[in-house]
KOLROMAR-753635 format. One record per residue (C-alpha): x, y, z; residue number from 0. Coordinates in nm, 2 decimals, decimal comma, m for minus. Example, Ala and Ser with C-alpha at 12.3 -4.5 7.8 and 13.67 -1.06 7.14 Angstrom:
REM KOLROMAR-753635
+--------+--------+--------+-----+
!     xx !     yy !     zz !   n !
+--------+--------+--------+-----+
!   1,23 !  m0,45 !   0,78 !   0 !
!   1,37 !  m0,11 !   0,71 !   1 !
+--------+--------+--------+-----+
***
This chain:
REM KOLROMAR-753635
+--------+--------+--------+-----+
!     xx !     yy !     zz !   n !
+--------+--------+--------+-----+
!  m1,89 !   2,60 !   0,31 !   0 !
!  m2,11 !   2,29 !   0,30 !   1 !
!  m1,84 !   2,10 !   0,11 !   2 !
!  m1,59 !   2,14 !   0,38 !   3 !
!  m1,84 !   2,07 !   0,65 !   4 !
!  m1,92 !   1,73 !   0,48 !   5 !
!  m1,55 !   1,67 !   0,42 !   6 !
!  m1,48 !   1,72 !   0,79 !   7 !
!  m1,75 !   1,47 !   0,88 !   8 !
!  m1,60 !   1,22 !   0,63 !   9 !
!  m1,25 !   1,26 !   0,77 !  10 !
!  m1,39 !   1,21 !   1,13 !  11 !
!  m1,56 !   0,89 !   1,02 !  12 !
!  m1,23 !   0,77 !   0,87 !  13 !
!  m1,05 !   0,85 !   1,19 !  14 !
!  m1,32 !   0,69 !   1,41 !  15 !
!  m1,29 !   0,36 !   1,21 !  16 !
!  m0,92 !   0,37 !   1,24 !  17 !
!  m0,91 !   0,42 !   1,61 !  18 !
!  m1,18 !   0,16 !   1,67 !  19 !
!  m0,97 !  m0,10 !   1,48 !  20 !
!  m0,67 !   0,01 !   1,69 !  21 !
!  m0,84 !  m0,11 !   2,00 !  22 !
!  m0,80 !  m0,47 !   1,89 !  23 !
!  m0,50 !  m0,70 !   1,89 !  24 !
!  m0,18 !  m0,64 !   1,70 !  25 !
!   0,10 !  m0,85 !   1,54 !  26 !
!   0,27 !  m1,08 !   1,79 !  27 !
!   0,07 !  m0,97 !   2,10 !  28 !
!   0,18 !  m1,18 !   2,39 !  29 !
!   0,38 !  m1,42 !   2,17 !  30 !
!   0,75 !  m1,43 !   2,28 !  31 !
!   1,02 !  m1,46 !   2,19 !  32 !
!   0,99 !  m1,28 !   1,86 !  33 !
!   0,65 !  m1,12 !   1,90 !  34 !
!   0,57 !  m0,94 !   1,57 !  35 !
!   0,57 !  m0,62 !   1,37 !  36 !
!   0,45 !  m0,42 !   1,67 !  37 !
!   0,76 !  m0,52 !   1,86 !  38 !
!   0,97 !  m0,46 !   1,55 !  39 !
!   0,86 !  m0,09 !   1,54 !  40 !
!   0,92 !  m0,05 !   1,91 !  41 !
!   1,26 !  m0,22 !   1,88 !  42 !
!   1,37 !   0,02 !   1,61 !  43 !
!   1,29 !   0,31 !   1,84 !  44 !
!   1,51 !   0,14 !   2,10 !  45 !
!   1,80 !   0,09 !   1,86 !  46 !
!   1,79 !   0,43 !   1,70 !  47 !
!   1,77 !   0,61 !   2,03 !  48 !
!   2,04 !   0,42 !   2,22 !  49 !
!   2,30 !   0,35 !   1,95 !  50 !
!   2,50 !   0,58 !   1,72 !  51 !
!   2,38 !   0,61 !   1,36 !  52 !
!   2,67 !   0,40 !   1,23 !  53 !
!   2,55 !   0,10 !   1,43 !  54 !
!   2,18 !   0,10 !   1,33 !  55 !
!   2,22 !  m0,15 !   1,04 !  56 !
!   2,51 !  m0,35 !   1,17 !  57 !
!   2,50 !  m0,67 !   1,38 !  58 !
!   2,65 !  m0,63 !   1,73 !  59 !
!   2,60 !  m0,73 !   2,09 !  60 !
!   2,36 !  m0,43 !   2,13 !  61 !
!   2,19 !  m0,48 !   1,79 !  62 !
!   2,11 !  m0,84 !   1,71 !  63 !
!   1,99 !  m0,82 !   1,35 !  64 !
!   1,82 !  m1,16 !   1,39 !  65 !
!   1,58 !  m0,99 !   1,63 !  66 !
!   1,39 !  m0,75 !   1,41 !  67 !
!   1,70 !  m0,58 !   1,27 !  68 !
!   1,63 !  m0,25 !   1,09 !  69 !
!   1,56 !  m0,33 !   0,72 !  70 !
!   1,39 !  m0,02 !   0,59 !  71 !
!   1,55 !   0,30 !   0,45 !  72 !
!   1,70 !   0,58 !   0,66 !  73 !
!   1,37 !   0,79 !   0,67 !  74 !
!   1,20 !   0,51 !   0,86 !  75 !
!   1,49 !   0,50 !   1,10 !  76 !
!   1,47 !   0,88 !   1,15 !  77 !
!   1,09 !   0,84 !   1,21 !  78 !
!   1,16 !   0,57 !   1,47 !  79 !
!   1,41 !   0,81 !   1,64 !  80 !
!   1,16 !   1,09 !   1,65 !  81 !
!   0,90 !   0,86 !   1,81 !  82 !
!   1,17 !   0,74 !   2,05 !  83 !
!   1,23 !   1,09 !   2,18 !  84 !
!   0,86 !   1,12 !   2,25 !  85 !
!   0,86 !   0,78 !   2,42 !  86 !
!   1,16 !   0,87 !   2,63 !  87 !
!   0,97 !   1,18 !   2,75 !  88 !
!   0,66 !   0,97 !   2,85 !  89 !
!   0,83 !   0,65 !   2,98 !  90 !
!   1,19 !   0,57 !   2,93 !  91 !
!   1,13 !   0,20 !   3,00 !  92 !
!   0,96 !   0,17 !   2,66 !  93 !
!   1,29 !   0,22 !   2,48 !  94 !
!   1,55 !   0,11 !   2,74 !  95 !
!   1,83 !  m0,08 !   2,57 !  96 !
!   1,80 !  m0,46 !   2,61 !  97 !
!   1,55 !  m0,45 !   2,90 !  98 !
!   1,26 !  m0,31 !   2,69 !  99 !
!   1,26 !  m0,61 !   2,46 ! 100 !
!   0,90 !  m0,74 !   2,42 ! 101 !
!   0,76 !  m0,45 !   2,63 ! 102 !
!   0,38 !  m0,46 !   2,63 ! 103 !
!   0,13 !  m0,25 !   2,82 ! 104 !
!  m0,19 !  m0,06 !   2,75 ! 105 !
!  m0,02 !   0,27 !   2,79 ! 106 !
!   0,25 !   0,18 !   2,54 ! 107 !
!  m0,01 !   0,04 !   2,30 ! 108 !
!  m0,20 !   0,37 !   2,32 ! 109 !
!   0,13 !   0,55 !   2,24 ! 110 !
!   0,22 !   0,33 !   1,95 ! 111 !
!  m0,13 !   0,35 !   1,80 ! 112 !
!  m0,12 !   0,73 !   1,84 ! 113 !
!   0,20 !   0,76 !   1,64 ! 114 !
!   0,02 !   0,59 !   1,34 ! 115 !
!  m0,28 !   0,81 !   1,37 ! 116 !
!  m0,07 !   1,13 !   1,39 ! 117 !
!   0,13 !   1,01 !   1,08 ! 118 !
!  m0,20 !   0,96 !   0,90 ! 119 !
!  m0,33 !   1,31 !   1,00 ! 120 !
!  m0,01 !   1,48 !   0,89 ! 121 !
!   0,07 !   1,30 !   0,56 ! 122 !
!  m0,18 !   1,05 !   0,42 ! 123 !
!  m0,53 !   1,20 !   0,49 ! 124 !
!  m0,44 !   1,55 !   0,37 ! 125 !
!  m0,31 !   1,40 !   0,05 ! 126 !
!  m0,63 !   1,19 !   0,00 ! 127 !
!  m0,85 !   1,50 !   0,06 ! 128 !
!  m0,65 !   1,72 !  m0,17 ! 129 !
!  m0,63 !   1,46 !  m0,45 ! 130 !
!  m1,01 !   1,41 !  m0,45 ! 131 !
!  m1,07 !   1,78 !  m0,44 ! 132 !
!  m0,85 !   1,82 !  m0,75 ! 133 !
!  m1,05 !   1,56 !  m0,95 ! 134 !
!  m1,21 !   1,71 !  m1,25 ! 135 !
!  m1,55 !   1,65 !  m1,42 ! 136 !
!  m1,71 !   1,50 !  m1,11 ! 137 !
!  m1,95 !   1,67 !  m0,86 ! 138 !
!  m1,86 !   1,79 !  m0,52 ! 139 !
!  m2,07 !   1,51 !  m0,36 ! 140 !
!  m1,88 !   1,25 !  m0,57 ! 141 !
!  m1,55 !   1,40 !  m0,45 ! 142 !
!  m1,66 !   1,37 !  m0,09 ! 143 !
!  m1,78 !   1,01 !  m0,15 ! 144 !
!  m1,44 !   0,93 !  m0,31 ! 145 !
!  m1,26 !   1,05 !   0,01 ! 146 !
!  m1,49 !   0,84 !   0,22 ! 147 !
!  m1,44 !   0,52 !   0,03 ! 148 !
!  m1,06 !   0,57 !   0,01 ! 149 !
!  m1,04 !   0,64 !   0,38 ! 150 !
!  m1,26 !   0,33 !   0,45 ! 151 !
!  m1,04 !   0,10 !   0,24 ! 152 !
!  m1,00 !  m0,19 !   0,49 ! 153 !
!  m0,67 !  m0,33 !   0,37 ! 154 !
!  m0,47 !  m0,03 !   0,48 ! 155 !
!  m0,66 !   0,02 !   0,80 ! 156 !
!  m0,62 !  m0,34 !   0,91 ! 157 !
!  m0,25 !  m0,35 !   0,84 ! 158 !
!  m0,16 !  m0,01 !   1,00 ! 159 !
!  m0,41 !   0,00 !   1,29 ! 160 !
!  m0,45 !  m0,38 !   1,34 ! 161 !
!  m0,14 !  m0,57 !   1,24 ! 162 !
!   0,08 !  m0,25 !   1,30 ! 163 !
!   0,27 !  m0,07 !   1,03 ! 164 !
!   0,33 !   0,28 !   0,90 ! 165 !
!   0,23 !   0,21 !   0,54 ! 166 !
!   0,03 !   0,53 !   0,53 ! 167 !
!   0,35 !   0,73 !   0,55 ! 168 !
!   0,51 !   0,60 !   0,23 ! 169 !
!   0,18 !   0,58 !   0,05 ! 170 !
!   0,10 !   0,94 !   0,16 ! 171 !
!   0,43 !   1,07 !   0,03 ! 172 !
!   0,37 !   0,88 !  m0,30 ! 173 !
!   0,03 !   1,04 !  m0,33 ! 174 !
!   0,18 !   1,38 !  m0,26 ! 175 !
!   0,41 !   1,30 !  m0,55 ! 176 !
!   0,12 !   1,22 !  m0,78 ! 177 !
!  m0,04 !   1,55 !  m0,68 ! 178 !
!   0,28 !   1,74 !  m0,75 ! 179 !
!   0,34 !   1,61 !  m1,10 ! 180 !
!  m0,03 !   1,64 !  m1,18 ! 181 !
!  m0,04 !   2,01 !  m1,09 ! 182 !
!   0,29 !   2,08 !  m1,27 ! 183 !
!   0,48 !   2,11 !  m0,94 ! 184 !
!   0,73 !   1,86 !  m1,08 ! 185 !
!   1,01 !   1,93 !  m0,84 ! 186 !
!   0,79 !   1,91 !  m0,53 ! 187 !
!   0,63 !   1,59 !  m0,67 ! 188 !
!   0,98 !   1,44 !  m0,73 ! 189 !
!   1,08 !   1,54 !  m0,38 ! 190 !
!   0,77 !   1,38 !  m0,22 ! 191 !
!   0,82 !   1,06 !  m0,42 ! 192 !
!   1,19 !   1,04 !  m0,32 ! 193 !
!   1,07 !   1,07 !   0,05 ! 194 !
!   0,84 !   0,77 !  m0,02 ! 195 !
!   1,12 !   0,56 !  m0,15 ! 196 !
!   1,35 !   0,66 !   0,13 ! 197 !
!   1,08 !   0,56 !   0,38 ! 198 !
!   0,99 !   0,22 !   0,23 ! 199 !
!   1,20 !   0,06 !  m0,05 ! 200 !
!   0,89 !  m0,11 !  m0,19 ! 201 !
!   0,79 !   0,22 !  m0,34 ! 202 !
!   1,05 !   0,15 !  m0,60 ! 203 !
!   0,77 !  m0,05 !  m0,77 ! 204 !
!   0,60 !   0,28 !  m0,84 ! 205 !
!   0,91 !   0,46 !  m0,96 ! 206 !
!   0,90 !   0,35 !  m1,32 ! 207 !
!   0,56 !   0,53 !  m1,39 ! 208 !
!   0,69 !   0,84 !  m1,22 ! 209 !
!   1,02 !   0,83 !  m1,42 ! 210 !
!   0,85 !   0,77 !  m1,75 ! 211 !
!   0,58 !   1,04 !  m1,69 ! 212 !
!   0,84 !   1,31 !  m1,59 ! 213 !
!   1,08 !   1,21 !  m1,87 ! 214 !
!   0,78 !   1,24 !  m2,11 ! 215 !
!   0,73 !   1,59 !  m1,99 ! 216 !
!   1,09 !   1,67 !  m2,06 ! 217 !
!   1,06 !   1,53 !  m2,42 ! 218 !
!   0,74 !   1,73 !  m2,48 ! 219 !
!   0,92 !   2,05 !  m2,38 ! 220 !
!   1,21 !   1,97 !  m2,60 ! 221 !
!   1,55 !   1,83 !  m2,48 ! 222 !
!   1,73 !   2,12 !  m2,64 ! 223 !
!   1,54 !   2,39 !  m2,45 ! 224 !
!   1,30 !   2,40 !  m2,15 ! 225 !
!   1,29 !   2,02 !  m2,14 ! 226 !
!   1,66 !   1,99 !  m2,08 ! 227 !
!   1,64 !   2,25 !  m1,80 ! 228 !
!   1,35 !   2,06 !  m1,64 ! 229 !
!   1,55 !   1,74 !  m1,67 ! 230 !
!   1,85 !   1,89 !  m1,49 ! 231 !
!   1,63 !   2,03 !  m1,22 ! 232 !
!   1,46 !   1,70 !  m1,16 ! 233 !
!   1,79 !   1,52 !  m1,15 ! 234 !
!   1,93 !   1,77 !  m0,90 ! 235 !
!   1,62 !   1,73 !  m0,68 ! 236 !
!   1,64 !   1,35 !  m0,68 ! 237 !
!   2,01 !   1,35 !  m0,61 ! 238 !
!   1,99 !   1,61 !  m0,34 ! 239 !
!   1,70 !   1,44 !  m0,16 ! 240 !
!   1,88 !   1,11 !  m0,16 ! 241 !
!   2,20 !   1,26 !  m0,04 ! 242 !
!   2,03 !   1,44 !   0,25 ! 243 !
!   1,85 !   1,12 !   0,36 ! 244 !
!   2,16 !   0,90 !   0,33 ! 245 !
!   2,42 !   1,15 !   0,44 ! 246 !
!   2,51 !   0,97 !   0,77 ! 247 !
!   2,56 !   0,65 !   0,58 ! 248 !
!   2,79 !   0,79 !   0,31 ! 249 !
!   3,08 !   0,84 !   0,55 ! 250 !
!   3,22 !   0,49 !   0,47 ! 251 !
!   3,17 !   0,26 !   0,17 ! 252 !
!   3,09 !  m0,04 !   0,40 ! 253 !
!   2,82 !   0,17 !   0,57 ! 254 !
!   2,64 !   0,23 !   0,25 ! 255 !
!   2,67 !  m0,14 !   0,13 ! 256 !
!   2,54 !  m0,27 !   0,47 ! 257 !
!   2,23 !  m0,05 !   0,45 ! 258 !
!   2,17 !  m0,17 !   0,10 ! 259 !
!   2,21 !  m0,54 !   0,21 ! 260 !
!   1,96 !  m0,48 !   0,48 ! 261 !
!   1,71 !  m0,31 !   0,24 ! 262 !
!   1,73 !  m0,59 !  m0,02 ! 263 !
!   1,77 !  m0,92 !   0,16 ! 264 !
!   1,73 !  m1,16 !  m0,12 ! 265 !
!   1,78 !  m1,45 !   0,12 ! 266 !
!   1,47 !  m1,36 !   0,32 ! 267 !
!   1,23 !  m1,53 !   0,08 ! 268 !
!   0,90 !  m1,42 !  m0,06 ! 269 !
!   0,64 !  m1,60 !   0,15 ! 270 !
!   0,59 !  m1,34 !   0,42 ! 271 !
!   0,29 !  m1,46 !   0,63 ! 272 !
!   0,13 !  m1,61 !   0,32 ! 273 !
!   0,06 !  m1,27 !   0,16 ! 274 !
!   0,29 !  m1,33 !  m0,13 ! 275 !
!   0,00 !  m1,47 !  m0,33 ! 276 !
!   0,16 !  m1,51 !  m0,67 ! 277 !
!   0,49 !  m1,66 !  m0,55 ! 278 !
!   0,32 !  m1,87 !  m0,29 ! 279 !
!   0,08 !  m2,01 !  m0,54 ! 280 !
!   0,34 !  m2,09 !  m0,81 ! 281 !
!   0,56 !  m2,24 !  m0,54 ! 282 !
!   0,31 !  m2,53 !  m0,50 ! 283 !
!   0,38 !  m2,63 !  m0,86 ! 284 !
!   0,72 !  m2,48 !  m0,94 ! 285 !
!   0,90 !  m2,45 !  m0,60 ! 286 !
!   1,01 !  m2,10 !  m0,66 ! 287 !
!   1,23 !  m1,97 !  m0,37 ! 288 !
!   1,44 !  m1,68 !  m0,25 ! 289 !
!   1,29 !  m1,38 !  m0,42 ! 290 !
!   1,19 !  m1,06 !  m0,25 ! 291 !
!   0,85 !  m1,05 !  m0,08 ! 292 !
!   0,57 !  m0,85 !  m0,24 ! 293 !
!   0,33 !  m0,63 !  m0,05 ! 294 !
!  m0,03 !  m0,59 !  m0,15 ! 295 !
!  m0,04 !  m0,23 !  m0,03 ! 296 !
!   0,18 !  m0,14 !  m0,33 ! 297 !
!  m0,08 !  m0,21 !  m0,58 ! 298 !
!  m0,39 !  m0,10 !  m0,39 ! 299 !
!  m0,29 !   0,27 !  m0,40 ! 300 !
!  m0,31 !   0,32 !  m0,78 ! 301 !
!  m0,65 !   0,14 !  m0,78 ! 302 !
!  m0,79 !   0,36 !  m0,50 ! 303 !
!  m0,70 !   0,66 !  m0,72 ! 304 !
!  m0,93 !   0,53 !  m1,00 ! 305 !
!  m1,22 !   0,44 !  m0,77 ! 306 !
!  m1,44 !   0,71 !  m0,92 ! 307 !
!  m1,35 !   0,63 !  m1,28 ! 308 !
!  m1,39 !   0,25 !  m1,27 ! 309 !
!  m1,60 !   0,19 !  m0,95 ! 310 !
!  m1,71 !  m0,16 !  m1,01 ! 311 !
!  m1,37 !  m0,31 !  m1,10 ! 312 !
!  m1,18 !  m0,10 !  m0,84 ! 313 !
!  m1,42 !  m0,21 !  m0,56 ! 314 !
!  m1,38 !  m0,57 !  m0,66 ! 315 !
!  m1,00 !  m0,54 !  m0,67 ! 316 !
!  m0,99 !  m0,38 !  m0,33 ! 317 !
!  m1,21 !  m0,64 !  m0,18 ! 318 !
!  m0,98 !  m0,91 !  m0,31 ! 319 !
!  m0,67 !  m0,73 !  m0,18 ! 320 !
!  m0,82 !  m0,73 !   0,17 ! 321 !
!  m0,92 !  m1,10 !   0,14 ! 322 !
!  m0,56 !  m1,19 !   0,03 ! 323 !
!  m0,44 !  m1,09 !   0,38 ! 324 !
!  m0,68 !  m1,33 !   0,55 ! 325 !
!  m0,41 !  m1,57 !   0,69 ! 326 !
!  m0,22 !  m1,27 !   0,84 ! 327 !
!  m0,53 !  m1,11 !   0,99 ! 328 !
!  m0,64 !  m1,44 !   1,15 ! 329 !
!  m0,30 !  m1,48 !   1,29 ! 330 !
!  m0,33 !  m1,14 !   1,45 ! 331 !
!  m0,69 !  m1,21 !   1,58 ! 332 !
!  m0,84 !  m0,95 !   1,36 ! 333 !
!  m1,12 !  m1,14 !   1,20 ! 334 !
!  m1,41 !  m0,93 !   1,34 ! 335 !
!  m1,24 !  m0,59 !   1,25 ! 336 !
!  m1,17 !  m0,72 !   0,90 ! 337 !
!  m1,53 !  m0,84 !   0,84 ! 338 !
!  m1,68 !  m0,51 !   0,98 ! 339 !
!  m1,44 !  m0,28 !   0,79 ! 340 !
!  m1,48 !  m0,48 !   0,47 ! 341 !
!  m1,86 !  m0,46 !   0,49 ! 342 !
!  m1,85 !  m0,09 !   0,56 ! 343 !
!  m1,62 !  m0,02 !   0,26 ! 344 !
!  m1,84 !  m0,24 !   0,03 ! 345 !
!  m2,16 !  m0,07 !   0,15 ! 346 !
!  m2,01 !   0,28 !   0,10 ! 347 !
!  m1,90 !   0,19 !  m0,26 ! 348 !
!  m2,24 !   0,04 !  m0,34 ! 349 !
!  m2,42 !   0,34 !  m0,19 ! 350 !
!  m2,22 !   0,63 !  m0,33 ! 351 !
!  m2,09 !   0,49 !  m0,66 ! 352 !
!  m2,38 !   0,25 !  m0,75 ! 353 !
!  m2,12 !   0,00 !  m0,86 ! 354 !
!  m2,37 !  m0,26 !  m0,99 ! 355 !
!  m2,51 !   0,00 !  m1,23 ! 356 !
!  m2,16 !   0,07 !  m1,37 ! 357 !
!  m2,10 !  m0,26 !  m1,55 ! 358 !
!  m2,15 !  m0,16 !  m1,91 ! 359 !
!  m1,86 !  m0,19 !  m2,16 ! 360 !
!  m1,83 !   0,19 !  m2,16 ! 361 !
!  m1,83 !   0,22 !  m1,78 ! 362 !
!  m1,58 !  m0,07 !  m1,75 ! 363 !
!  m1,37 !   0,12 !  m2,01 ! 364 !
!  m1,37 !  m0,18 !  m2,23 ! 365 !
!  m1,57 !  m0,04 !  m2,52 ! 366 !
!  m1,27 !   0,02 !  m2,74 ! 367 !
!  m1,14 !  m0,33 !  m2,67 ! 368 !
!  m1,48 !  m0,49 !  m2,74 ! 369 !
!  m1,52 !  m0,30 !  m3,07 ! 370 !
!  m1,17 !  m0,42 !  m3,18 ! 371 !
!  m1,26 !  m0,78 !  m3,09 ! 372 !
!  m1,60 !  m0,76 !  m3,27 ! 373 !
!  m1,42 !  m0,68 !  m3,60 ! 374 !
!  m1,32 !  m1,05 !  m3,59 ! 375 !
!  m1,59 !  m1,20 !  m3,37 ! 376 !
!  m1,92 !  m1,01 !  m3,44 ! 377 !
!  m2,10 !  m1,22 !  m3,17 ! 378 !
!  m1,87 !  m1,09 !  m2,89 ! 379 !
!  m2,14 !  m0,89 !  m2,71 ! 380 !
!  m2,14 !  m1,05 !  m2,37 ! 381 !
!  m1,82 !  m0,92 !  m2,21 ! 382 !
!  m1,99 !  m0,71 !  m1,94 ! 383 !
!  m2,21 !  m1,01 !  m1,85 ! 384 !
!  m1,90 !  m1,24 !  m1,82 ! 385 !
!  m1,74 !  m0,99 !  m1,58 ! 386 !
!  m2,05 !  m0,97 !  m1,37 ! 387 !
!  m2,05 !  m1,35 !  m1,34 ! 388 !
!  m1,68 !  m1,36 !  m1,26 ! 389 !
!  m1,74 !  m1,10 !  m0,98 ! 390 !
!  m2,02 !  m1,32 !  m0,84 ! 391 !
!  m1,80 !  m1,63 !  m0,85 ! 392 !
!  m1,51 !  m1,44 !  m0,69 ! 393 !
!  m1,71 !  m1,30 !  m0,40 ! 394 !
!  m1,88 !  m1,63 !  m0,33 ! 395 !
!  m1,55 !  m1,81 !  m0,33 ! 396 !
!  m1,39 !  m1,56 !  m0,10 ! 397 !
!  m1,69 !  m1,58 !   0,15 ! 398 !
!  m1,69 !  m1,96 !   0,15 ! 399 !
!  m1,31 !  m1,99 !   0,19 ! 400 !
!  m1,32 !  m1,74 !   0,47 ! 401 !
!  m1,59 !  m1,94 !   0,65 ! 402 !
!  m1,40 !  m2,27 !   0,59 ! 403 !
!  m1,08 !  m2,12 !   0,72 ! 404 !
!  m1,25 !  m1,99 !   1,04 ! 405 !
!  m1,47 !  m2,29 !   1,12 ! 406 !
!  m1,28 !  m2,60 !   0,99 ! 407 !
!  m0,95 !  m2,75 !   1,09 ! 408 !
!  m0,72 !  m2,84 !   0,80 ! 409 !
!  m0,60 !  m3,20 !   0,76 ! 410 !
!  m0,30 !  m3,29 !   0,97 ! 411 !
!  m0,09 !  m3,37 !   0,66 ! 412 !
!  m0,18 !  m3,03 !   0,51 ! 413 !
!  m0,18 !  m2,77 !   0,79 ! 414 !
!  m0,14 !  m2,48 !   0,55 ! 415 !
!  m0,42 !  m2,59 !   0,32 ! 416 !
!  m0,66 !  m2,30 !   0,37 ! 417 !
!  m0,38 !  m2,04 !   0,37 ! 418 !
!  m0,25 !  m2,18 !   0,04 ! 419 !
!  m0,60 !  m2,18 !  m0,10 ! 420 !
!  m0,65 !  m1,82 !   0,00 ! 421 !
!  m0,32 !  m1,73 !  m0,18 ! 422 !
!  m0,42 !  m1,93 !  m0,49 ! 423 !
!  m0,76 !  m1,77 !  m0,52 ! 424 !
!  m0,61 !  m1,43 !  m0,47 ! 425 !
!  m0,35 !  m1,51 !  m0,72 ! 426 !
!  m0,61 !  m1,60 !  m0,99 ! 427 !
!  m0,80 !  m1,28 !  m0,92 ! 428 !
!  m0,48 !  m1,07 !  m0,94 ! 429 !
!  m0,38 !  m1,23 !  m1,27 ! 430 !
!  m0,73 !  m1,14 !  m1,40 ! 431 !
!  m0,69 !  m0,78 !  m1,29 ! 432 !
!  m0,34 !  m0,77 !  m1,44 ! 433 !
!  m0,49 !  m0,86 !  m1,78 ! 434 !
!  m0,79 !  m0,62 !  m1,73 ! 435 !
!  m0,59 !  m0,31 !  m1,64 ! 436 !
!  m0,33 !  m0,38 !  m1,91 ! 437 !
!  m0,61 !  m0,40 !  m2,17 ! 438 !
!  m0,74 !  m0,06 !  m2,06 ! 439 !
!  m0,40 !   0,09 !  m2,08 ! 440 !
!  m0,31 !  m0,05 !  m2,42 ! 441 !
!  m0,64 !   0,03 !  m2,58 ! 442 !
!  m0,65 !   0,38 !  m2,43 ! 443 !
!  m0,30 !   0,44 !  m2,56 ! 444 !
!  m0,39 !   0,31 !  m2,90 ! 445 !
!  m0,70 !   0,54 !  m2,91 ! 446 !
!  m0,48 !   0,83 !  m2,81 ! 447 !
!  m0,25 !   0,77 !  m3,10 ! 448 !
!  m0,54 !   0,73 !  m3,34 ! 449 !
!  m0,70 !   1,06 !  m3,23 ! 450 !
!  m0,37 !   1,24 !  m3,29 ! 451 !
!  m0,35 !   1,10 !  m3,64 ! 452 !
!  m0,71 !   1,22 !  m3,71 ! 453 !
!  m0,64 !   1,57 !  m3,57 ! 454 !
+--------+--------+--------+-----+
***
């Protein structure tokens, strides 16, 4: 009973923080003619409500694709349509064709913020709570602390409740997928993940681990018996879910192709509001252009799920992921919410996970790697200390760069200097984490094979 009482308090804290952030500005507030993502979401409600399905993704006099044309999969469009019906009931002016362009009011802001909160309550937050409750070999208090820290992650809160997005929907579906396959509800897990992909195409980045994990299950059961049956069931589930989501767009070949062109616009570039850290950084030297944008929310979700296993490195990564969005957050006038939520998240992680006490080789899950290296370099005993120093350097750099960006004006000849520096520093951090997490995966896999040989 006490567990659920505390869990309720934790969820209420998460909701309170979200709603407090939502009281601040949003993307493109009062900035015609294009405004921002807030207007994009409102415009999609206008389009899906007033136009037939066949016109949603096509350019026309009623649907100018240059003005926030719909570029997410059908499930996002259906969600916009559902929100539009509610908006029509409250105030039809919010979604009136053409005349509602750039509509802004406190009442409409309240409505739009409420749609994000409701989506969180229905999809994302229940998935987080259930996932943490299903964690094994940790105490009840640790499970509750895990829920609190995940719900306080500032990156997702600032993007959804500040900038304005519905990332929690696709991430929530993906997390339901993780829960499904972890509990051997493979068909439900596959269905949930298909919904995630059909809500935001960026979830395709997570599809390879899902595919490999489920295919591995089929191989373990034997492809000549139960494994083959499971494979067929999974294939039918995936195909059926995609057909149901895309059915209105399968009537004509050109319909399907146009939707695909809108979902994967390779000509849009990859420097979306300076949050494409790796590409933006490399472009300074290599001038890379015309590749799909990357979204930091894609990689934060798996790291949130291992917060209780590797608290020090996970907390560090999540702090960097929030910092990487600094140019976007400043553009949306969200500096104060970003500072407060980041500090709240950091304090929660330090308090409940004692992250500074979890820096040994074993707790960083680098013991196997260190032992392997020490076979050739016996003096290699300082890895955990190096990581602590790197953390200190990383945090100091992020703090100083934030202060410089806020207080100093860039040189006239280099107006994007601070934004590029933020991207470059974030890029270096992410490349370090790429090496770190791959080391963990490779050595864990190697140890698993060695244990099988011994047994």
